[in-house]
N, C-alpha and C positions, 0 to 999 in steps of 0.2 A: 632852519636852525636846529641843530641836535638838541634834544630835550635834557639830555644830561649836563649839556654845556649850560643851558638856561639853569638849570638847577643848582650846579656849581655857583653860577654867578649871584643869583638871588640868595642863596645860603651866605655867600661871602659878604653881602651887603648888609643882611640881617645881623650877622654875627660881629661885624665892625661897626655897624649903625651910620655907616657914611658910605655912597658911591665911590668918593673919591679914595678913600682909605681901601676899599674893597679893589679897585683897579690896580692900586701900589700893590697890594698883597697878591694879585694875580698877575701883576707884570704887564698889566695892558692900559690904554687908554680909557679914560673917564667916558669919553662918546661911546665907547665900545659897549662898557657896560651898561650905561643908560639905554642905548640901542638894544641891547638884550631885553632889559627888563620891559621895556615897552613892547616888544614883539611878544613877550610871554604873556603880560596882561591882556594884549590884544587877542592872542590866541585863546586863553582862557575864558575873554569876556568879563573880567573882575579886575578891580582895583586892589592890588596886594600890597601896597605900600604909600603910606602918605609921607610925601616928600616935605622936609624942611630943614632946619640947622641940623635935625639928626632925624635919621628916617624911621618910622614907626611902621609896625604890622597892622594892617586891618583886621578885621575877625576872619575872612577868607584867607588873608595872608599868614595867620596864625596855624590855619588848619592846613595848609599848602605846605608850610615851613616844615612842622612835624613829619609828614609823610617824605617830603625831601631829603631830610637829616637820615631818616632811616633807609630809603632807596638807595642814596650814596653810601651808606655803611655798609649795606650789602653788597654794591659794587666792590667796594673796597675789600671786602672779606672774600669775595669771588677771585679776585686778581690776588689776594694774599696766598689764596689755596694753590693757586699755579706757581706763585713765585716761590713758594716754599720749597719747591723741587730745584731751586737753583741754589748756588751756594753763597751768593752775594744777595742781600736784602735791598730791594728797590719799593719805590713808590713814595706816599706820604705818610708821616706820622704826626698828628695834631696831638699836643701834649698840654695841660694845664698843671701848673706847679705852684705851691706858695711862695711869697717873697723872701720871707728872712731865711729860709733853709736854701733856697736858690741861689742867693746872692754869694754865700760863703761856700757852698760845695757842691749844688746840684750844676751851676752853669760851666764849671770847667769839665764836670763828667760829661754831660751833653755835648760840649764841644769835641771832646775825645772821642764820642761814640760816633758823632756825625763824621769824623776822620777816619773811623776803622770802616764805616759803611758809607762811602761816599756818592753811591747811588740812590740813598735813602734820604729824601728829604724832609727835615724837622722843622715844624711849625709848633712854636713854643710861646704860650702866655703866661705870664707871672700875675697871679693875682690870690688874695687870701680867701675870697670867696669860693664856697663850693659849686663847681659847675654841675648841671645837671647832664649827666652823661646820655641820658635817654632822650634827652629833646635838644642837646647842642652838639654841635659838630666836632666833639672832641673823640679821639680813640681812647684816651687813657687820661687819669689825673693823677697825681701824688697828693696823698693824703698824710696829714699828721695828726696823731691823737687816738681817740677810742673811736672806732668805726662803728656807727650804727647798723642794725641789722637791715640788710637791703639783699636785693637780686643781683648785685655787682660780684665780679669776681676780686677777690683781694691778694696780692702777693706782698708778703712782708719783707720789706728792705734791711730794717734794723729797729731796734727799740728806741723808743724816745724818753730818754729821762728827764724829769725836771727838777731844778734845783730852786730854792730860796735863796736869794743873795742880796748883800749891800755891799757898799764900799766900806773900806777900814775906817775912813773919815767920818762917815755916818754913822757906825757902831761907836765909834769913841767917843761922840757927844751923846748919843740916845741909848748906848747899851746894848748889848746883844740878848734877844728873847730866848728864853729857854723852854718856853711852853707855847703853843698856838694862843692860849687865852691872853698872853701879854701883848698879842698883836694889836690890841684896840688901842695901845698907848703908841702906836708906831704908825708914821706915815707910810702908805703903801702906793706903789706904781701899778695901775690897773690895765690888763688887757681887756678891752670891749668884747670881743668875740667869746672871751671865756668868762669875764667877771663883769658882767653888765650892771649888776645891782650893788657892786662895791664890796663883796663878800669874797673871800678866800675859802675853797672847799680842801679841806686836809684831812688825811686818814689820822685816827687816833684810836690805838688799840683795836685797828683793822675796822672802824666804824667811821664813816666819813662824817665830819662835822662842818659847820659853816662858821667862819670866824670874820669879823668886820675889822679892817683897817681904815686908819685915816687917810683918805684918797688926797694925793699930793698932784697925781696925773692921770688921765685916761688916756689910751692911745689905741690905734688898730694897728700899730707896727712895732714889731719885735726889737728892731734895731734902735729905735726910739726908747724902750723900755730899758734897754740895756745902758744906754749912754747917759739915761738919766739915773740910773742906779749908780753907774761909774762917777757921776758928778756928785754924788752923795744927796740925792733927795728923797732918797726912802728905800724900802725894801721892795724886791720885784721877783716873781715867779718866772724863770726864764728854762728854755730848753737847754739840755746840756749841750748841745751842738754850737748854741750861740754863746754860752757863758764860758765855754772852755778856757779859751785863750786869755780872757779877762783875768779868771780864776788862778790860772797859772803864772800871770805876769804879777799877780798880787793886787790889781784893781779893783776886783770883787773877792768877796769872803762868803762862802757857802755857811748858811745858818739853819738850824732846824733839819738837820738832814734826814732825822727818822720819821718827819711829818711831810716831807717833800711830796706833793701832789702826784698822782698817777698819771704819766703822760702818754701811755698807749704804744703806739708803734709808728713807724714811719712805713706808709704801704703805698704800693701802685694799685688802682683799682681801674676796671673796665668793664663793659658789659658782656653778657654770658655768651652774646653772639660773636664775640672777638676771642673766644677761648679757643685757643690752638694756633693763634695769630703768631708767625715765626718772628715779625717785627717787635711784638710785645714782648715775647718769651725772651729775644735777645735783650731788650732793654732792661728788663726785670732783672736778668742775669748779670749784665754790665753794672747795673747800679750796686746790688749786691756785693760783687767783686771790688768794686771800687771803694766802695765805703766800709768794708771790712766786718770781721765778726771777732771780737768787739768793735763796734765804730771806730774809726779814726780818733774822734774827738776823746772817746773813752780812754783810747791807748794813750793819747797824750796825757791825761789828768793822771794815769797809773804810773807814769815815768817818775823814777825818784828825783 
């Protein structure tokens, strides 16, 4: 049995958490995946996975998984180096992307990218968690917001402006705040990844301040925040790419625009070892071209 095939199989099971899901992703039978895992563990003389409703890594399995991810990435880089001499992109490209941005904008762009490069196989997972590119089997990730210092390479795709907004019906009943200090008298809709403690961090005279709002809803989903705001439940901080259409149609109104929180950027990040990858360079350029400068949602807001 080819050692690389065993590694691919093992990594797929770990990434999906399931032998059957790994088999589906690899386009093979569940029995084939199980057999490869058994042969791998027999050859290594160690149990790598604990089988159950969801497979779990043993301690030796964790060590082996980290090595497998790096080795498979090196193999992919070696192939990319050769494929770069060809006019058409080939091979696999595994991408992690956040849910809210993907639903409205990224999914049609990735579909068009796949059509342009028919010999390139995309494997895209949509999840708001930050995947670890050094330990998980992803080539790149789309990140939104302020990027922390890291060894990753970052390609800026577009600016990510935030807006504070509410429905006209909510503002008619509760009034429109003029200063952040007034937020204490308003209901707020909180995004748990950004506001876990019920406080909004807003810039006032270029200094960041913390302001409490009366929590009406907490969620980890940007679309849920927007729908709750449109329903008149309270004020919400939303990325402009999500709120634009509702603002244009009058379902939402922007408030406290001069105190809107900093949104950072929309970026594509990848490991230093992937620098120079023709596939990633093509994807970053395609995303920038399709989103535009300024981004298409900002162009929509600017229309008379």
